[in-house]
C-alpha positions as CSV (number, residue, x, y, z in Angstrom):
1,M,-33.5,39.5,21.3
2,K,-34.7,36.9,19.1
3,K,-34.7,38.8,16.2
4,L,-31.2,40.3,16.8
5,L,-29.8,37.3,17.1
6,M,-31.2,35.9,14.0
7,A,-30.3,39.0,12.3
8,T,-26.7,38.4,13.6
9,S,-26.7,35.0,12.3
10,A,-28.2,36.2,8.9
11,V,-25.3,38.9,8.7
12,A,-22.3,35.8,9.9
13,M,-24.2,33.9,7.0
14,M,-23.7,36.1,4.5
15,S,-20.3,37.2,5.9
16,T,-19.2,34.1,5.3
17,A,-20.6,33.4,1.9
18,A,-19.0,36.8,0.6
19,F,-15.5,35.2,1.2
20,A,-16.0,31.8,-0.2
21,E,-14.4,31.1,-3.5
22,D,-13.3,29.2,-6.1
23,V,-9.8,28.4,-6.1
24,K,-8.0,27.5,-8.9
25,I,-5.0,25.0,-8.7
26,G,-2.8,24.6,-11.6
27,V,-1.9,20.8,-12.3
28,I,1.2,21.3,-15.4
29,L,3.1,17.5,-16.1
30,G,4.3,16.3,-18.8
31,F,0.9,14.4,-19.9
32,T,2.7,13.8,-23.0
33,G,6.6,13.1,-23.4
34,P,9.2,10.9,-21.3
35,L,7.0,10.6,-18.5
36,E,3.5,10.1,-19.6
37,S,2.9,6.9,-17.6
38,I,4.2,7.8,-14.6
39,T,2.4,11.6,-15.0
40,P,-1.4,10.4,-15.0
41,A,-1.1,8.9,-10.8
42,M,0.6,12.4,-10.1
43,G,-2.3,14.4,-11.8
44,A,-4.4,11.9,-9.9
45,G,-2.4,12.9,-6.1
46,A,-3.0,16.6,-6.6
47,E,-6.6,16.6,-7.3
48,L,-7.5,13.6,-4.5
49,A,-5.8,16.5,-2.3
50,M,-8.2,18.7,-3.6
51,K,-11.0,17.2,-3.7
52,E,-10.4,16.1,0.1
53,V,-10.5,20.0,0.9
54,S,-12.9,21.4,-1.7
55,E,-15.4,18.1,0.4
56,S,-14.6,19.1,3.8
57,G,-16.1,22.8,3.1
58,K,-13.2,23.9,5.9
59,L,-11.1,26.3,3.6
60,L,-11.7,30.2,3.6
61,D,-14.8,30.3,4.8
62,G,-16.2,27.3,2.2
63,S,-14.1,27.6,-0.5
64,T,-13.8,24.8,-3.5
65,V,-10.4,24.0,-5.1
66,T,-10.9,22.9,-8.9
67,S,-7.9,21.5,-10.6
68,V,-6.9,23.0,-14.0
69,R,-4.5,21.0,-15.9
70,A,-1.9,21.6,-18.5
71,D,1.1,19.4,-20.4
72,S,4.1,20.4,-19.5
73,T,5.6,18.2,-22.0
74,C,8.6,17.3,-19.6
75,I,10.9,18.9,-22.6
76,D,9.6,21.3,-24.2
77,A,10.3,24.7,-22.1
78,G,8.7,27.0,-24.7
79,A,5.2,24.6,-24.9
80,A,5.5,24.5,-20.9
81,T,5.6,28.1,-20.7
82,T,3.1,28.9,-23.1
83,A,0.9,26.4,-21.0
84,A,1.3,28.0,-18.0
85,E,1.4,31.4,-19.2
86,R,-2.3,30.4,-20.1
87,L,-2.6,28.7,-16.7
88,V,-2.2,32.3,-14.9
89,T,-3.3,34.5,-17.5
90,A,-6.4,32.6,-18.6
91,D,-7.3,30.3,-15.9
92,K,-6.6,32.9,-13.0
93,V,-5.0,29.8,-11.3
94,N,-3.8,31.0,-7.8
95,A,-1.1,28.6,-7.3
96,I,0.9,25.7,-9.5
97,M,1.2,22.1,-8.6
98,G,4.5,21.6,-10.8
99,A,5.9,20.9,-12.9
100,D,7.7,17.8,-13.1
101,C,10.7,17.8,-15.2
102,S,13.5,20.1,-14.2
103,G,14.4,22.2,-17.4
104,V,10.5,22.9,-18.3
105,T,10.1,23.7,-14.3
106,G,13.2,26.1,-14.5
107,A,11.9,27.7,-17.8
108,I,8.4,28.3,-15.5
109,L,9.6,29.6,-12.6
110,A,11.5,32.1,-14.6
111,N,9.4,33.1,-17.3
112,V,5.9,32.8,-15.5
113,A,5.7,32.4,-11.8
114,L,8.0,35.3,-11.1
115,A,6.6,37.6,-13.6
116,N,3.2,36.7,-12.2
117,G,4.2,36.2,-8.5
118,V,2.3,32.9,-8.8
119,V,3.5,30.0,-6.0
120,M,4.9,27.0,-7.7
121,I,5.2,23.9,-5.8
122,S,6.8,21.0,-7.7
123,P,6.5,17.4,-6.8
124,S,9.3,16.0,-9.2
125,A,12.1,18.6,-10.6
126,T,15.1,17.3,-8.7
127,S,17.7,19.3,-10.4
128,P,20.6,20.6,-7.8
129,G,20.6,24.0,-10.1
130,L,17.0,24.8,-8.7
131,S,18.0,25.0,-5.2
132,T,19.6,28.5,-6.0
133,A,17.4,29.6,-8.8
134,E,16.3,33.2,-8.3
135,D,12.4,32.4,-7.1
136,N,11.6,35.6,-4.7
137,G,10.3,33.4,-2.0
138,L,7.5,31.5,-4.8
139,F,9.3,28.1,-5.4
140,F,9.3,25.0,-3.4
141,R,9.5,21.2,-4.2
142,T,8.4,18.3,-2.0
143,A,10.5,16.1,-3.9
144,P,14.7,16.0,-2.8
145,S,17.7,17.4,-4.7
146,D,19.7,15.2,-6.9
147,A,22.6,16.2,-4.9
148,R,21.3,14.3,-2.4
149,Q,20.2,11.4,-5.1
150,G,23.7,11.1,-6.2
151,V,24.7,10.5,-2.6
152,I,21.7,7.6,-2.4
153,M,23.0,6.0,-5.3
154,T,26.6,5.6,-4.5
155,E,25.6,4.4,-1.2
156,I,23.7,1.7,-2.3
157,L,26.1,0.8,-5.2
158,H,28.8,1.1,-2.5
159,D,26.6,-1.7,-0.2
160,K,26.7,-3.8,-3.4
161,G,30.6,-3.7,-3.6
162,V,30.6,-2.2,-7.1
163,K,33.4,-0.3,-7.8
164,S,33.4,1.0,-11.6
165,V,30.0,2.1,-13.2
166,A,29.4,3.6,-16.6
167,L,27.0,6.6,-16.8
168,T,24.8,7.6,-19.5
169,Y,22.2,10.9,-19.1
170,T,19.6,12.3,-20.9
171,N,20.9,15.5,-21.9
172,N,18.8,18.2,-20.4
173,D,18.8,20.2,-17.1
174,Y,17.8,16.6,-15.3
175,G,19.8,14.6,-16.5
176,K,23.3,16.4,-16.2
177,G,22.4,17.9,-12.8
178,L,22.1,14.3,-11.5
179,A,25.1,12.9,-13.3
180,D,27.6,15.6,-12.0
181,A,26.4,14.7,-8.0
182,F,26.5,10.8,-8.6
183,Q,29.5,11.5,-10.8
184,A,31.0,13.4,-7.9
185,A,29.7,11.4,-4.9
186,F,31.1,8.3,-6.2
187,E,34.0,8.8,-6.9
188,A,34.4,10.7,-3.6
189,D,33.7,7.3,-2.3
190,G,36.4,5.6,-4.2
191,G,34.6,4.4,-7.0
192,T,35.4,5.0,-10.6
193,V,33.5,6.1,-13.3
194,T,34.6,4.9,-16.5
195,I,32.6,7.1,-18.9
196,T,30.2,10.1,-18.7
197,A,27.5,10.2,-21.8
198,A,24.7,11.9,-22.8
199,H,22.1,11.0,-24.8
200,E,18.9,12.5,-26.8
201,D,15.6,11.0,-26.4
202,G,13.0,10.1,-29.5
203,K,15.9,8.1,-31.0
204,A,14.5,4.5,-32.8
205,D,18.4,2.9,-32.2
206,Y,21.2,3.6,-29.6
207,S,23.6,1.3,-30.8
208,A,26.3,3.7,-31.1
209,E,25.4,5.3,-27.4
210,V,25.6,1.6,-26.0
211,G,28.6,0.9,-28.0
212,A,30.6,3.7,-26.8
213,L,29.4,2.4,-23.0
214,A,30.3,-1.0,-23.5
215,S,34.1,0.0,-24.8
216,A,34.6,1.8,-21.6
217,G,33.3,-0.9,-19.3
218,G,31.9,-1.1,-16.3
219,E,30.4,-3.6,-13.3
220,V,27.2,-1.7,-13.8
221,L,25.5,0.7,-16.2
222,V,23.7,3.7,-14.8
223,V,20.9,5.1,-16.8
224,A,19.5,8.6,-16.0
225,G,17.1,8.6,-18.3
226,Y,13.5,8.6,-18.6
227,V,11.5,5.4,-18.5
228,D,9.0,6.3,-21.4
229,Q,12.4,7.5,-23.7
230,G,16.0,7.1,-24.0
231,G,16.7,5.5,-21.1
232,S,14.5,2.4,-21.6
233,G,15.9,2.7,-25.7
234,I,19.5,2.5,-23.8
235,I,18.5,-0.3,-21.5
236,R,16.7,-2.3,-24.5
237,S,20.1,-1.7,-27.1
238,A,22.5,-2.3,-24.0
239,I,20.4,-6.1,-23.7
240,D,19.9,-7.4,-27.1
241,T,24.0,-6.2,-27.6
242,G,25.1,-8.0,-24.3
243,A,27.3,-5.1,-23.6
244,F,25.6,-4.8,-19.7
245,D,23.3,-7.2,-17.7
246,T,23.0,-5.3,-14.4
247,F,21.5,-1.5,-14.3
248,Y,21.1,1.2,-12.0
249,V,17.9,3.2,-12.2
250,P,17.2,6.4,-10.7
251,D,13.8,8.1,-10.1
252,G,13.4,9.4,-13.8
253,M,13.5,5.7,-15.1
254,V,11.2,4.1,-12.0
255,G,7.5,3.2,-13.5
256,E,4.8,0.1,-14.3
257,K,6.5,1.0,-17.9
258,L,9.9,-0.6,-16.5
259,N,8.1,-3.8,-15.9
260,E,6.4,-3.8,-19.2
261,N,9.6,-2.7,-21.6
262,F,11.4,-5.6,-19.7
263,G,10.5,-8.3,-17.2
264,G,12.7,-10.4,-16.1
265,E,15.7,-9.7,-18.5
266,I,16.8,-7.2,-16.1
267,D,16.2,-9.6,-13.0
268,G,19.2,-8.3,-10.4
269,S,19.3,-4.9,-11.3
270,Y,18.2,-2.6,-9.0
271,G,17.6,1.6,-8.4
272,A,16.5,3.9,-5.5
273,Y,13.5,7.0,-6.3
274,P,11.6,9.3,-3.3
275,G,9.6,7.3,-1.0
276,T,9.2,6.3,2.6
277,D,7.7,4.2,5.1
278,N,6.4,6.6,7.7
279,A,2.7,6.1,8.6
280,G,1.0,8.5,6.0
281,S,2.8,6.2,3.1
282,G,0.5,3.9,4.0
283,M,-2.2,6.1,4.4
284,Y,-1.8,7.9,0.8
285,V,-1.7,4.3,-0.1
286,E,-4.9,3.3,0.9
287,L,-7.0,6.7,0.1
288,A,-5.2,5.9,-4.1
289,A,-6.7,3.0,-4.2
290,A,-9.8,3.6,-2.8
291,A,-10.2,6.8,-5.5
292,G,-9.1,3.9,-8.4
293,F,-5.2,4.9,-8.9
294,D,-1.9,3.1,-8.0
295,G,-0.1,5.7,-4.8
296,T,2.9,3.5,-4.9
297,G,3.9,5.1,-8.0
298,A,7.0,7.4,-8.7
299,F,6.2,10.8,-7.1
300,S,2.5,10.7,-6.9
301,P,2.5,10.6,-3.2
302,E,4.7,14.3,-3.6
303,S,1.8,15.1,-5.9
304,Y,-0.6,15.1,-3.0
305,D,1.4,16.9,-0.9
306,A,2.6,19.6,-3.3
307,A,-1.3,20.3,-3.2
308,A,-1.7,20.1,0.3
309,L,0.9,22.1,1.2
310,I,-0.7,25.2,-1.3
311,M,-4.0,24.4,0.3
312,L,-2.7,24.6,3.8
313,A,-0.7,27.8,3.7
314,M,-4.0,29.7,2.3
315,Q,-5.4,28.6,5.0
316,A,-2.6,29.7,7.0
317,A,-2.4,33.1,5.7
318,G,-6.5,33.2,5.0
319,S,-6.2,34.1,1.8
320,S,-5.8,32.2,-1.6
321,A,-3.3,35.2,-3.0
322,S,0.3,34.2,-3.6
323,A,1.8,36.8,-2.1
324,D,-0.4,36.6,1.0
325,F,0.8,32.7,1.7
326,K,3.9,32.2,0.0
327,D,4.9,32.9,3.4
328,K,3.4,30.1,5.1
329,V,4.3,27.4,3.2
330,M,7.3,26.5,5.3
331,D,5.8,26.9,8.3
332,V,3.2,24.4,7.4
333,A,5.0,21.9,6.3
334,N,7.7,22.0,9.3
335,A,7.3,21.6,12.9
336,P,6.4,22.9,15.5
337,G,2.5,21.8,15.4
338,E,-0.2,19.1,15.3
339,Q,1.3,16.2,12.7
340,I,-1.4,16.0,9.7
341,F,-1.5,13.0,7.6
342,P,-2.9,12.1,4.4
343,G,-7.0,12.1,4.6
344,E,-6.5,14.4,7.3
345,L,-6.7,18.1,5.2
346,A,-10.2,19.0,7.1
347,K,-8.1,18.1,10.7
348,G,-4.9,20.2,9.5
349,L,-7.3,23.5,8.3
350,E,-9.7,23.4,11.0
351,I,-6.4,23.7,13.6
352,L,-5.2,26.5,11.2
353,A,-8.3,28.5,11.2
354,A,-8.8,28.2,15.2
355,G,-4.9,30.5,14.9
356,G,-3.3,27.1,15.7
357,D,0.1,25.3,14.6
358,I,0.8,22.4,12.5
359,D,3.5,20.3,11.3
360,Y,2.2,18.6,7.5
361,V,4.1,15.3,7.5
362,G,1.7,13.9,5.1
363,A,2.5,11.1,2.4
364,S,6.0,11.5,1.9
365,A,7.6,12.4,5.1
366,V,7.6,16.0,4.2
367,E,10.2,18.2,5.8
368,L,11.0,21.4,4.2
369,I,15.1,22.8,4.4
370,G,17.0,25.4,2.8
371,P,15.7,26.8,0.2
372,G,12.3,25.0,0.4
373,E,12.8,21.4,-1.2
374,S,12.4,18.5,0.7
375,A,15.0,17.0,3.1
376,G,14.7,13.6,1.1
377,N,13.6,10.0,1.6
378,Y,14.1,7.0,-0.6
379,Q,12.9,3.8,-0.9
380,E,15.6,1.3,-2.8
381,I,13.9,-1.5,-5.4
382,L,15.2,-4.8,-6.7
383,F,13.9,-6.4,-10.0
384,A,13.2,-10.0,-9.3
385,D,11.0,-12.0,-11.5
386,G,10.5,-9.7,-14.0
387,V,9.0,-6.9,-12.1
388,Y,10.6,-4.7,-9.3
389,S,9.8,-4.0,-5.7
390,T,10.4,-2.3,-2.6
391,V,13.6,-3.7,-0.4
392,G,14.5,-0.7,2.0
393,Y,14.4,2.8,2.7
394,R,17.1,5.0,2.8
């Protein structure tokens, strides 16, 4: 009998080892380009979740998870598509965490993810156009659509008594989508957009753009751009010429670089970016600090959550193949089930392995709606004494 038990145990161990694998997740973000000061904490967030799961030994019979990085550039759709193709065909990733900017995300979805049947979860692509993009159930995002952000911007400006604004946006899918969503919401609320003007990234001089914005006037200049590119250039020119002294900055403009670029020059300005004050947010910030990076950065919590959802969906499906686990993403992200927070991924994996249900709350209060996008929570910020800080949540 003892020999039989030993033999049975040996077979079980061999069976477990046979199913263990090295799961690869592509992390494609703009490590160069107009968001390069934000993406390091995003990548670190995603990889923190992978490390947590690998060290637990509880994913798919002891599988490990490896991150494979690629540069989306944020703005070059061709380069992003080539990088993503390499992730899928050469590196053989099981899924993609990314991309970051809306234009390159749409290009990767259309040209790589769909063609190869690979799940991708973006932590920061917010263009409303992605809500209706053809995706065959492969695309999700832990960031809310800019249709929601436009409403949030309007609410904040309304509460501050602002009746008129000038609006400039980066000339791409993200900028145009956000500008359209905001203008529609602001005007529906009775506000006036005196001018809506695109700007190109990478220019040395934005005086002509700012001159047109100043001529149109407005109590506040809304800058729907990128903190490492034209958005900051617009603000610098507006300050230097005295065209505007109060700015509204949406998500693509929020980062430590803004404090470095302007300090007290934009005190009194304000804005918002995705974020929440739920219990998971604080837990994530502590985990990130222990890992050596700032977890309060824009889209860093959403990146941790995107990677976590991929791995939890794999566990729920019992497979690392996108075709198998794509239908499980919404299940693990939403109720019913045991709530799972940052640092509790092993617990979630155990529950799923036992056939139970989880409700992944994560770092950003995940709740996926409609086509698989975040319902949307935002943290409101105010610039004072040379830095921005959170003053509320919406």
